[in-house]
C-alpha positions as CSV (number, residue, x, y, z in Angstrom):
1,M,107.4,103.8,79.7
2,D,109.6,103.2,82.7
3,D,108.7,100.9,85.6
4,A,107.9,103.7,88.0
5,A,105.4,105.3,85.7
6,R,103.7,102.0,85.0
7,E,103.7,101.2,88.7
8,G,102.0,104.5,89.5
9,R,99.3,104.0,86.9
10,E,98.6,100.5,88.1
11,R,98.1,101.7,91.6
12,L,95.9,104.5,90.5
13,L,93.7,102.1,88.5
14,D,93.7,99.3,91.1
15,P,90.0,98.5,91.7
16,V,90.4,97.8,95.4
17,N,92.2,101.1,96.1
18,R,89.8,103.1,94.0
19,I,86.7,101.6,95.7
20,S,88.2,101.8,99.1
21,E,88.8,105.6,98.7
22,I,85.2,106.0,97.5
23,L,83.9,104.0,100.5
24,F,85.9,106.1,103.0
25,G,84.5,109.3,101.6
26,L,81.0,107.9,101.4
27,I,80.8,106.6,104.9
28,M,82.3,109.8,106.3
29,A,79.6,111.8,104.4
30,V,76.8,109.5,105.5
31,T,77.9,109.7,109.1
32,I,78.0,113.5,109.2
33,V,74.7,114.0,107.2
34,G,73.1,111.3,109.4
35,S,73.7,113.5,112.5
36,L,71.2,116.1,111.1
37,S,68.0,116.1,113.2
38,I,65.1,116.1,110.8
39,A,62.6,117.3,113.4
40,T,64.4,120.5,114.3
41,A,66.7,121.3,111.3
42,G,66.2,124.5,109.5
43,R,68.0,125.7,106.3
44,N,70.8,127.1,108.3
45,E,71.4,123.8,110.1
46,V,71.2,121.9,106.9
47,R,73.8,124.2,105.3
48,T,76.1,123.8,108.3
49,V,75.9,120.0,108.0
50,L,76.6,120.1,104.3
51,F,79.6,122.3,104.7
52,A,80.8,120.1,107.5
53,A,80.5,117.0,105.3
54,L,82.3,118.6,102.5
55,G,85.0,120.1,104.7
56,C,85.5,116.8,106.5
57,N,86.0,114.9,103.3
58,L,88.3,117.7,101.9
59,A,90.5,117.3,105.0
60,W,90.3,113.5,104.9
61,G,91.1,113.4,101.1
62,L,94.1,115.7,101.7
63,V,95.4,113.5,104.5
64,D,94.8,110.3,102.5
65,A,96.6,111.8,99.4
66,V,99.6,112.7,101.5
67,M,99.7,109.3,103.2
68,Y,99.5,107.7,99.8
69,L,102.7,109.5,98.8
70,V,104.4,108.6,102.1
71,R,103.4,105.0,101.7
72,T,104.6,104.9,98.1
73,L,108.0,106.5,99.0
74,T,108.4,104.2,101.9
75,E,107.8,101.1,99.8
76,R,110.1,102.3,97.0
77,T,112.9,103.2,99.5
78,R,112.5,99.8,101.2
79,N,112.8,98.0,97.8
80,R,116.0,100.0,97.1
81,L,117.6,99.1,100.4
82,L,116.5,95.5,100.0
83,A,118.1,95.4,96.6
84,Q,121.4,96.7,98.1
85,R,121.4,94.0,100.8
86,V,120.5,91.3,98.4
87,S,123.3,92.2,96.1
88,D,125.9,91.7,98.9
89,V,124.9,88.1,99.9
90,D,124.9,84.7,98.3
91,L,121.8,83.3,96.5
92,A,120.5,81.2,99.4
93,T,120.7,84.1,101.8
94,A,119.2,86.5,99.3
95,H,116.2,84.2,98.8
96,R,115.7,83.9,102.5
97,M,115.7,87.7,102.8
98,L,113.2,88.1,100.0
99,A,110.9,85.4,101.5
100,S,111.0,87.1,104.9
101,S,109.9,90.4,103.3
102,L,106.8,88.8,101.8
103,P,103.4,88.1,103.3
104,D,102.9,84.5,104.5
105,Y,100.2,83.8,101.9
106,V,102.6,84.8,99.2
107,V,105.5,82.8,100.6
108,A,103.2,79.7,100.6
109,I,103.0,79.8,96.8
110,T,106.4,81.1,96.0
111,G,109.3,78.8,95.0
112,T,113.0,79.2,94.2
113,E,112.3,80.4,90.6
114,E,110.0,83.2,91.8
115,L,112.4,84.3,94.4
116,E,115.2,84.4,91.9
117,G,113.1,86.4,89.5
118,M,112.4,88.9,92.3
119,R,116.1,89.1,93.1
120,R,117.0,89.9,89.6
121,R,114.3,92.5,89.2
122,L,115.4,94.2,92.4
123,L,118.9,94.3,91.1
124,Q,117.7,96.0,87.9
125,L,116.0,98.8,89.8
126,K,117.2,102.2,88.5
127,P,118.8,104.1,91.4
128,T,117.2,107.4,90.1
129,N,113.6,105.9,90.4
130,A,114.0,103.7,93.5
131,G,113.8,106.4,96.2
132,V,112.0,109.3,94.7
133,L,108.4,110.2,93.8
134,T,107.5,110.6,90.1
135,R,104.9,112.6,88.3
136,D,102.6,109.6,88.2
137,D,102.8,109.3,91.9
138,Y,101.6,112.8,92.4
139,L,98.8,112.3,89.8
140,A,97.8,109.2,91.7
141,S,97.6,111.1,95.0
142,I,95.4,113.8,93.3
143,G,93.2,110.9,92.1
144,V,92.9,109.6,95.7
145,F,92.0,113.1,96.9
146,L,89.3,113.5,94.2
147,L,87.8,110.1,94.8
148,V,87.3,110.9,98.5
149,V,85.8,114.3,97.8
150,A,83.6,113.1,94.9
151,A,81.9,110.6,97.2
152,T,80.5,113.4,99.2
153,F,78.4,115.0,96.5
154,P,75.8,112.3,95.8
155,V,75.0,112.1,99.5
156,V,74.6,115.9,100.0
157,A,73.1,116.8,96.7
158,P,69.5,116.0,97.7
159,F,69.7,118.6,100.5
160,A,70.8,121.2,98.0
161,L,68.1,120.3,95.5
162,M,65.1,119.7,97.8
163,R,63.6,122.0,100.4
164,D,61.9,119.3,102.5
165,T,64.6,118.1,104.8
166,A,62.8,114.8,105.6
167,S,62.5,113.9,101.9
168,A,66.0,114.9,101.2
169,M,67.3,112.7,104.0
170,R,65.4,109.7,102.6
171,V,66.8,110.3,99.1
172,S,70.3,110.8,100.5
173,Q,70.1,107.5,102.4
174,I,68.8,105.6,99.4
175,V,71.6,107.1,97.2
176,A,74.2,106.1,99.9
177,L,72.8,102.5,100.1
178,L,72.9,102.2,96.3
179,M,76.5,103.4,96.2
180,L,77.5,101.0,99.0
181,F,75.8,98.2,97.1
182,A,77.6,99.1,93.8
183,A,81.0,99.4,95.7
184,G,80.4,96.0,97.3
185,Y,79.4,94.4,94.0
186,E,82.5,95.7,92.3
187,L,84.7,94.4,95.1
188,G,83.1,91.0,94.9
189,R,83.5,90.9,91.1
190,H,87.1,91.9,91.4
191,A,87.7,89.2,94.1
192,G,86.3,86.6,91.7
193,H,83.1,85.8,93.7
194,R,80.7,83.8,91.7
195,R,77.8,85.9,93.0
196,P,79.2,89.4,93.6
197,I,75.6,90.6,94.3
198,K,76.1,89.0,97.8
199,T,79.0,91.3,98.6
200,G,77.0,94.2,97.3
201,L,74.1,93.3,99.6
202,A,76.5,92.8,102.5
203,M,78.0,96.2,101.9
204,G,74.5,97.7,101.7
205,V,73.5,96.1,105.0
206,L,76.6,97.5,106.6
207,G,75.6,101.0,105.4
208,A,72.0,100.5,106.7
209,V,73.4,99.4,110.1
210,L,75.7,102.5,110.1
211,I,72.8,104.9,109.3
212,A,70.6,103.2,111.9
213,A,73.3,103.6,114.5
214,V,73.8,107.2,113.7
215,K,70.1,107.9,114.0
216,A,69.9,106.0,117.3
217,L,72.7,108.2,118.7
218,G,70.6,111.3,118.1
219,G,70.8,111.9,114.3
């Protein structure tokens, strides 16, 4: 397996990226569904809102997938150009160039050995893979699209399965809060928090505030 393929799979499976995409889709769906007025909504209005939520997340998923490819290509091209510059200068200058390209918190824990390792790996980049998108990149972008769109269905499903709009709204909100809690819990666990349940609760509270804000604005 080459470096580009492995890199693509790691990005696709990265918990933070995966959960973030789900959260984006979920919050978009909750916001749109929350704009539905329970008191006056008929089946036609409910159907319109459901299609709006799905259409919005389809569009958002498409944009996010394309931007994922743009971001990946930009980072890969940047690495290729950095490798070319590093190869033309002495070791000390190369290390300074590498350090300046890193975030401050990474520089703080990076020494000469780590910088030299980065320099060597950059010089080993294959020219054919350094500035192009691979099959795994496209698969990853499809995964991004599907994650955003999939987050819509649990929120809108109660309206498709229940005829009482008020009951469907309550179930939808409960499902959304549970999903927010689960996402927050997974983020906390990935970050290494001793009590990830706190991040889950914090994310749930954020969702509750969002739902309340939407209702206050006329939802």
